VEXVEX-239029 format. One line per field, with one value per atom (N, C-alpha, C): chain; atom name; residue number from 1; residue in one letter; y, z, x. Coordinates in steps of 0.001 Angstrom, whole numbers, always signed. Each point is the difference from the previous one (the first is absolute). Example, Ala and Ser with C-alpha at 12.3 -4.5 7.8 and 13.67 -1.06 7.14 Angstrom:
ch = (A_A_A_A_A_A)
at = (N_CA_C_N_CA_C)
i = (1_1_1_2_2_2)
aa = (a_a_a_s_s_s)
Y = (-5690_+1190_+1200_+1050_+1190_+1090)
Z = (+7800_+0_+0_-720_+60_+730)
X = (+13190_-890_+900_-350_+820_-770)
***
This chain:
ch = (A_A_A_A_A_A_A_A_A_A_A_A_A_A_A_A_A_A_A_A_A_A_A_A_A_A_A_A_A_A_A_A_A_A_A_A_A_A_A_A_A_A_A_A_A_A_A_A_A_A_A_A_A_A_A_A_A_A_A_A_A_A_A_A_A_A_A_A_A_A_A_A_A_A_A_A_A_A_A_A_A_A_A_A_A_A_A_A_A_A_A_A_A_A_A_A_A_A_A_A_A_A_A_A_A_A_A_A_A_A_A_A_A_A_A_A_A_A_A_A_A_A_A_A_A_A_A_A_A_A_A_A_A_A_A_A_A_A_A_A_A_A_A_A_A_A_A_A_A_A_A_A_A_A_A_A_A_A_A_A_A_A_A_A_A_A_A_A_A_A_A_A_A_A_A_A_A_A_A_A_A_A_A_A_A_A_A_A_A_A_A_A_A_A_A_A_A_A_A_A_A_A_A_A_A_A_A_A_A_A_A_A_A_A_A_A_A_A_A_A_A_A_A_A_A_A_A_A_A_A_A_A_A_A_A_A_A_A_A_A_A_A_A_A_A_A_A_A_A_A_A_A_A_A_A_A_A_A_A_A_A_A_A_A_A_A_A_A_A_A_A_A_A_A_A_A_A_A_A_A_A_A_A_A_A_A_A_A_A_A_A_A_A_A_A_A_A_A_A_A_A_A_A_A_A_A_A_A_A_A_A_A_A_A_A_A_A_A_A_A_A_A_A_A_A_A_A_A_A_A_A_A_A_A_A_A_A_A_A_A_A_A_A_A_A_A_A_A_A_A_A_A_A_A_A_A_A_A_A_A_A_A_A_A_A_A_A_A_A_A_A_A_A_A_A_A_A_A_A_A_A_A_A_A_A_A_A_A_A_A_A_A_A_A_A_A_A_A_A_A_A_A_A_A_A_A_A_A_A_A_A_A_A_A_A_A_A_A_A_A_A_A_A_A_A_A_A_A_A_A_A_A_A_A_A_A_A_A_A_A_A_A_A_A_A_A_A_A_A_A_A_A_A_A_A_A_A_A_A_A_A_A_A_A_A_A_A_A)
at = (N_CA_C_N_CA_C_N_CA_C_N_CA_C_N_CA_C_N_CA_C_N_CA_C_N_CA_C_N_CA_C_N_CA_C_N_CA_C_N_CA_C_N_CA_C_N_CA_C_N_CA_C_N_CA_C_N_CA_C_N_CA_C_N_CA_C_N_CA_C_N_CA_C_N_CA_C_N_CA_C_N_CA_C_N_CA_C_N_CA_C_N_CA_C_N_CA_C_N_CA_C_N_CA_C_N_CA_C_N_CA_C_N_CA_C_N_CA_C_N_CA_C_N_CA_C_N_CA_C_N_CA_C_N_CA_C_N_CA_C_N_CA_C_N_CA_C_N_CA_C_N_CA_C_N_CA_C_N_CA_C_N_CA_C_N_CA_C_N_CA_C_N_CA_C_N_CA_C_N_CA_C_N_CA_C_N_CA_C_N_CA_C_N_CA_C_N_CA_C_N_CA_C_N_CA_C_N_CA_C_N_CA_C_N_CA_C_N_CA_C_N_CA_C_N_CA_C_N_CA_C_N_CA_C_N_CA_C_N_CA_C_N_CA_C_N_CA_C_N_CA_C_N_CA_C_N_CA_C_N_CA_C_N_CA_C_N_CA_C_N_CA_C_N_CA_C_N_CA_C_N_CA_C_N_CA_C_N_CA_C_N_CA_C_N_CA_C_N_CA_C_N_CA_C_N_CA_C_N_CA_C_N_CA_C_N_CA_C_N_CA_C_N_CA_C_N_CA_C_N_CA_C_N_CA_C_N_CA_C_N_CA_C_N_CA_C_N_CA_C_N_CA_C_N_CA_C_N_CA_C_N_CA_C_N_CA_C_N_CA_C_N_CA_C_N_CA_C_N_CA_C_N_CA_C_N_CA_C_N_CA_C_N_CA_C_N_CA_C_N_CA_C_N_CA_C_N_CA_C_N_CA_C_N_CA_C_N_CA_C_N_CA_C_N_CA_C_N_CA_C_N_CA_C_N_CA_C_N_CA_C_N_CA_C_N_CA_C_N_CA_C_N_CA_C_N_CA_C_N_CA_C_N_CA_C_N_CA_C_N_CA_C_N_CA_C_N_CA_C_N_CA_C_N_CA_C_N_CA_C_N_CA_C_N_CA_C_N_CA_C_N_CA_C_N_CA_C_N_CA_C_N_CA_C_N_CA_C_N_CA_C_N_CA_C_N_CA_C_N_CA_C_N_CA_C_N_CA_C_N_CA_C_N_CA_C)
i = (1_1_1_2_2_2_3_3_3_4_4_4_5_5_5_6_6_6_7_7_7_8_8_8_9_9_9_10_10_10_11_11_11_12_12_12_13_13_13_14_14_14_15_15_15_16_16_16_17_17_17_18_18_18_19_19_19_20_20_20_21_21_21_22_22_22_23_23_23_24_24_24_25_25_25_26_26_26_27_27_27_28_28_28_29_29_29_30_30_30_31_31_31_32_32_32_33_33_33_34_34_34_35_35_35_36_36_36_37_37_37_38_38_38_39_39_39_40_40_40_41_41_41_42_42_42_43_43_43_44_44_44_45_45_45_46_46_46_47_47_47_48_48_48_49_49_49_50_50_50_51_51_51_52_52_52_53_53_53_54_54_54_55_55_55_56_56_56_57_57_57_58_58_58_59_59_59_60_60_60_61_61_61_62_62_62_63_63_63_64_64_64_65_65_65_66_66_66_67_67_67_68_68_68_69_69_69_70_70_70_71_71_71_72_72_72_73_73_73_74_74_74_75_75_75_76_76_76_77_77_77_78_78_78_79_79_79_80_80_80_81_81_81_82_82_82_83_83_83_84_84_84_85_85_85_86_86_86_87_87_87_88_88_88_89_89_89_90_90_90_91_91_91_92_92_92_93_93_93_94_94_94_95_95_95_96_96_96_97_97_97_98_98_98_99_99_99_100_100_100_101_101_101_102_102_102_103_103_103_104_104_104_105_105_105_106_106_106_107_107_107_108_108_108_109_109_109_110_110_110_111_111_111_112_112_112_113_113_113_114_114_114_115_115_115_116_116_116_117_117_117_118_118_118_119_119_119_120_120_120_121_121_121_122_122_122_123_123_123_124_124_124_125_125_125_126_126_126_127_127_127_128_128_128_129_129_129_130_130_130_131_131_131_132_132_132_133_133_133_134_134_134_135_135_135_136_136_136_137_137_137_138_138_138_139_139_139_140_140_140_141_141_141_142_142_142_143_143_143_144_144_144_145_145_145_146_146_146_147_147_147_148_148_148_149_149_149_150_150_150_151_151_151_152_152_152_153_153_153_154_154_154_155_155_155_156_156_156)
aa = (m_m_m_n_n_n_a_a_a_s_s_s_r_r_r_v_v_v_a_a_a_g_g_g_v_v_v_s_s_s_l_l_l_l_l_l_e_e_e_m_m_m_a_a_a_v_v_v_c_c_c_l_l_l_a_a_a_i_i_i_l_l_l_a_a_a_i_i_i_l_l_l_a_a_a_t_t_t_y_y_y_a_a_a_m_m_m_p_p_p_s_s_s_y_y_y_q_q_q_a_a_a_e_e_e_r_r_r_m_m_m_r_r_r_a_a_a_y_y_y_r_r_r_a_a_a_d_d_d_a_a_a_v_v_v_a_a_a_a_a_a_l_l_l_y_y_y_r_r_r_a_a_a_a_a_a_h_h_h_d_d_d_i_i_i_e_e_e_t_t_t_r_r_r_a_a_a_a_a_a_d_d_d_g_g_g_e_e_e_w_w_w_q_q_q_e_e_e_g_g_g_s_s_s_a_a_a_t_t_t_l_l_l_s_s_s_p_p_p_d_d_d_l_l_l_a_a_a_q_q_q_a_a_a_p_p_p_p_p_p_g_g_g_v_v_v_d_d_d_a_a_a_v_v_v_y_y_y_t_t_t_l_l_l_s_s_s_l_l_l_a_a_a_p_p_p_a_a_a_t_t_t_a_a_a_d_d_d_n_n_n_g_g_g_g_g_g_y_y_y_t_t_t_l_l_l_e_e_e_a_a_a_t_t_t_p_p_p_v_v_v_p_p_p_d_d_d_g_g_g_v_v_v_m_m_m_q_q_q_g_g_g_d_d_d_v_v_v_p_p_p_l_l_l_c_c_c_g_g_g_d_d_d_f_f_f_v_v_v_l_l_l_d_d_d_a_a_a_t_t_t_g_g_g_r_r_r_r_r_r_a_a_a_n_n_n_r_r_r_i_i_i_d_d_d_g_g_g_a_a_a_v_v_v_r_r_r_d_d_d_d_d_d_r_r_r_v_v_v_a_a_a_v_v_v_c_c_c_w_w_w_d_d_d_g_g_g_a_a_a_a_a_a_s_s_s_p_p_p_t_t_t_l_l_l_k_k_k)
Y = (-55853_-417_-363_+211_+291_-1181_-1006_-1745_+545_+1231_+23_-309_+840_-572_-552_+129_-1388_-227_-910_+671_-450_+277_+173_+513_+130_+554_+1392_+843_+1308_+497_+1191_+254_+301_+223_+363_-1687_-775_-1312_-753_-249_+96_+239_+1339_+538_-418_-208_-630_-1474_-691_-967_-163_+861_-176_+463_+1171_+78_-827_-673_-953_-894_-1075_-767_+881_+1002_+504_-78_+595_-48_-1320_-923_-1868_-179_+501_-498_+747_+1259_+820_-875_-636_-916_-1522_-569_-1189_+180_+560_+191_-199_+204_+28_-1649_-418_-1139_-843_+0_-1124_+95_+1286_-109_-874_+457_-710_-1914_+237_-1682_-541_+1013_-529_-54_+872_-180_-1154_-398_-1249_-1229_+330_-1726_-275_+1458_-78_+31_-86_-744_-1122_-693_-1317_-455_+405_-519_-396_+894_+153_-892_+458_-1389_-1746_+93_-1633_-601_+981_-241_+43_+496_-179_-1424_-263_-1545_-819_+99_-1001_+58_+906_-503_-296_+279_-861_-1227_-384_-1310_-488_+158_-185_-875_+988_+264_-1184_-16_-988_-1620_-317_-1085_-197_+908_-170_-156_+449_-611_-1543_-354_-952_-847_-165_-817_-92_+854_+49_+1076_+788_+706_+1610_+324_+1099_+402_+944_+224_+1469_-294_+1579_+893_+1342_+991_+87_-1476_+922_-540_-532_-72_+1667_-483_+899_-139_+1258_-557_-325_-711_-638_+1195_+275_+1052_+427_-1655_+282_+596_-225_+509_+1263_+590_+1329_+1178_-624_+1948_-497_+1501_-885_+1461_+4_-1834_-435_-1625_-946_+559_-601_+440_+1552_+905_+858_+963_+1605_+843_+322_+66_+105_+1018_-317_+1057_-255_-846_-615_-850_+494_-725_-411_-1653_-717_-478_+310_-172_-587_-1103_-803_+580_-58_+425_-1139_-288_-1185_-88_-1175_+262_+480_+319_+1061_-960_+1216_-948_-193_+750_+399_-381_-329_-225_-1994_-264_-1424_-875_+443_-281_+856_+739_+745_+1101_+1342_+926_+430_-254_+115_+1358_+1083_+1536_+233_+335_+792_+1433_+466_+1417_+609_+907_+945_+202_-230_+391_+1447_+86_+1851_+615_+1150_+821_-1128_-579_-907_+531_-1079_+201_+346_-781_-99_+1325_+540_+865_+1050_+395_+575_-707_-1232_-925_+12_+458_-623_+973_+1375_+447_-842_-656_-951_-1397_-843_-1387_-30_+687_+33_-1256_-925_-1077_-1125_-1142_-934_-959_-637_-917_-878_-1275_-1888_-305_-971_-211_-1755_-568_-1696_-57_+807_-343_+277_+300_+476_+1765_+663_+1275_+1062_+171_+830_+1884_+1097_+943_+795_+1640_+734_+680_+304_+1111_+1217_+877_+1378_+1225_+237_+1231_-371_-1595_-634_-517_-253_+69_-1720_-1240_-926_+187_+11_+314_-1064_-97_-1422_+424_+1709_+652_+82_-551_+166_-1226_-704_-1730_+96_+290_-55_+648_+1117_+960_-300_-857_-17_-1705_-815_-1358_-141_+397_-1027_+581_+1037_+1120_+669_+439_+806_+1685_+305_+1510_+944_+624_+834_+892_+520_+728_+1577_+517_+1652_-560_+947_-343_+583_-379_+556_+418)
Z = (+81853_+802_+1235_+1096_+807_+880_+451_+615_+1012_+806_+1646_-209_-1664_-491_+1282_+429_+116_-857_-190_-995_+1317_-576_+1025_-466_+188_+97_+556_-1279_+448_+1099_+444_+164_-529_-1319_-1386_-31_+282_-820_+1334_+1023_+655_+182_+89_-114_-1330_-1071_-980_+85_+580_+451_+761_+1495_+708_-678_-816_-508_-570_-1222_-285_+619_+1223_+573_+1083_+202_+791_-1062_-1050_-1203_-400_-295_+727_+661_+1502_+932_+16_-420_+36_-1061_-671_-1029_+354_+1349_+65_+1171_+968_+1298_-31_-787_-182_-602_-536_-1013_+1348_+923_+749_+1187_+517_+756_-281_-1447_-283_-241_-318_-64_+1571_+1098_+1323_+586_-169_-91_-423_-1391_-575_+564_+769_+451_+1441_+396_+1660_-399_-760_-337_-155_-779_-483_+998_+1345_+1017_+1129_+2_+792_-747_-1234_-761_+33_-147_+624_+1433_+560_+1566_+428_-844_-97_-556_-710_-527_+733_+165_+1419_+729_+992_+1210_-520_-1032_-103_-832_-72_-296_+1403_+740_+1221_+603_+582_+38_-1214_-1377_+28_-3_+470_+185_+1242_+1266_+1490_-333_-960_-79_-292_-1132_-370_+898_+817_+790_+1571_-173_+1399_+876_+343_+430_-25_-627_-374_+1063_+859_+886_-821_-332_-964_+1312_-653_+1378_+1268_-91_+1449_-279_-1609_-301_-90_-187_-446_-795_-221_-1028_+812_-335_+788_+61_+851_-492_-1024_-631_-1345_-989_-16_-951_+90_+1284_+154_-1119_-222_-511_-1567_-723_-1235_-482_+243_-558_+1184_-1_+1222_+173_+1238_+443_+19_-113_+137_+187_+16_+783_-1112_+686_-361_-955_-850_-866_-246_-66_+564_+879_+503_+1325_-504_+72_-632_+1351_-270_+1098_-796_+1108_-421_+883_-938_+210_-40_+400_+720_-1572_-37_-986_-110_-882_-819_-598_+109_-1564_-1686_+448_-1762_+50_+1245_-829_+290_+198_-461_+1265_+1150_+1255_+1158_-1569_+479_-293_+309_-684_+70_-625_+343_-290_+674_-467_+124_-682_+241_+104_+907_+244_+286_-918_+602_+935_+575_+1422_-52_+1063_+297_-239_-667_-229_-439_-905_-464_-1589_-663_-1286_-939_+96_-700_+7_+910_+476_-1362_-1091_-833_-1417_+316_-756_+466_+1022_+468_-759_-917_-515_-1129_-733_-1095_+318_+1312_-180_+1848_+575_+1137_+925_+102_+1249_-769_-630_-825_+679_-585_+544_-324_+14_-245_+363_-481_+543_+153_+564_+54_-1728_-520_-1177_-1213_+49_-638_-871_+713_-233_+3_-469_+207_-331_+899_+144_+810_-235_+1214_+741_+1248_+553_-115_+101_-559_+580_+1026_+980_+694_-34_+927_-1193_-1378_-859_-446_-201_-729_-1779_-700_-1370_-721_-944_-875_-1432_-79_-1437_+200_+896_+396_+109_-579_+14_-1070_-1267_-367_-8_+742_+77_+1377_+836_+920_+489_-270_+110_-1225_-1336_-923_-147_-208_+261_-1397_-438_-1626_-21_-777_+621_+136_+712_+1733_-1713_+429_-379_+585_-211_+421_+831_+1497_+741_-6_+131_+305_+1272)
X = (+18835_-707_-128_-1169_+237_-352_+631_+118_-728_-370_-696_-1109_-775_-1315_-1455_-561_-678_-1609_-189_-1416_-811_-1373_-815_-1731_-905_-996_-232_-536_+33_-1553_-206_-1138_-1284_+408_-1063_-532_+930_+93_-1263_+450_-368_-1771_-194_-1607_-542_+350_-922_+17_+951_-1033_-395_-733_-635_-682_-597_-877_-1168_+757_-172_-415_+180_-669_-886_-411_-519_-1893_+496_-1191_-351_+904_-588_-707_+270_-374_-1616_-243_-1241_-925_+377_-624_-606_+1296_-106_-654_-54_-461_-1977_-510_-1567_-87_+742_+24_+230_+956_-13_-909_-490_-988_-1418_-491_-1058_+353_+840_+580_+393_+136_-156_-1349_-797_-1604_-621_+761_-1334_+698_+1347_+797_-721_-447_-660_-1250_-1157_-1191_+330_+882_+320_+62_+823_-52_-1476_-712_-1633_-310_+33_-1315_+1056_+337_+728_-248_+417_-330_-1866_-708_-1310_-165_+654_-453_+502_+1358_+555_-853_-967_-1283_-758_-246_-1113_-173_+1280_+1_+290_+1062_-191_-1503_-808_-1349_-841_+251_-619_+430_+1454_+374_-336_-548_+274_-1702_-765_-1629_-82_+731_+583_-112_+897_+499_-680_-1361_-656_+178_+1391_+470_-315_-1109_+85_-1734_-66_-1463_-112_-825_-944_+209_+314_-294_+748_+579_+982_+1502_+433_+1802_+304_+1386_+905_+1073_+564_+1023_+1598_+741_+1190_+677_+1113_+607_+981_+492_+320_-506_-1134_-747_-795_+65_-256_+269_+937_+1031_+518_+76_+463_+1658_+1286_+392_+281_-84_+80_+1491_+180_+1722_+249_-278_+770_-707_+103_-656_-1192_-1205_-1366_-293_-273_-915_-815_-1088_-1257_-667_-541_-980_-931_-480_-946_-757_-1603_-962_-961_-829_-546_-1637_-906_-1280_-1169_-563_-1184_-917_-810_-961_-1393_-89_-1272_-778_-1266_-1404_+1269_+773_+572_+1503_+1186_+840_+502_-1088_+400_+711_+85_+881_+700_+1094_+749_+345_+558_+591_+1462_+793_+1628_+112_+726_+383_+1717_+475_+1308_+183_+591_-377_+1560_+453_+1396_+47_+932_+758_+188_-777_-194_+1803_-276_+1603_+223_+74_+1153_-134_+1208_+16_-670_-1334_-1054_-1232_+614_-1549_-139_+975_-61_-616_-439_-1024_-1402_-233_-1256_-1113_-282_-407_-752_+1518_-273_-497_+505_+158_-1339_-18_-593_+1089_-1295_-167_+28_+527_-212_-1222_-890_-1212_-11_-123_-212_-925_-1153_-773_-426_-244_-501_-400_-749_-438_+934_+1171_+880_+212_-944_+141_+883_+281_+1068_-82_+514_-577_+1075_-6_+505_-992_+119_-752_+1048_-571_+145_-387_+248_-1177_-819_-57_-1326_-786_+126_-704_+549_-285_+253_-250_+1207_+5_+652_-1156_+1108_+409_+62_+1072_+1317_+738_+1237_+851_-1012_+134_+1665_-321_+1113_+1301_+67_+1265_+439_-759_+511_+470_-932_-308_+1143_-216_+395_+1310_+775_+1302_-335_-1221_-520_+714_+535_+169_-1147_+910_-1086_-371_-1743_-623_+92_-325_-1092_-528_-72_-776_-1558_-985_-1360_-435)
***
């Protein structure tokens, strides 16, 4: 019996472990990316509702000047308090929007640019209408996926 023999991991065992980890990562990454995008969409939706609540509260208190009001800086991005993934903007009243329209737009060259073909910009107006602006067109058919977190459909 040789007392100087040291137990360890062989190169072959290490390669097998790394191969197994690589395979697991290959399957896990798309799932992780999809969940991350779903979370950022939820941040955009929550930011729009926070901004709408702020506007409605200011209107009830008589502090809202339609057409001249702006969003406060703490309500102008999603998620709040960290690097912005979406920026929020406020459009004035039209005949159809009930007094204002809020829009959450993905930051240019940001992490949600890959989501633009599916969800684009999130649009919420004073009537409660939820929609998405994709290639300039306001669409209601993506609300279940983009606003409510349903499974993503194939793009049309």
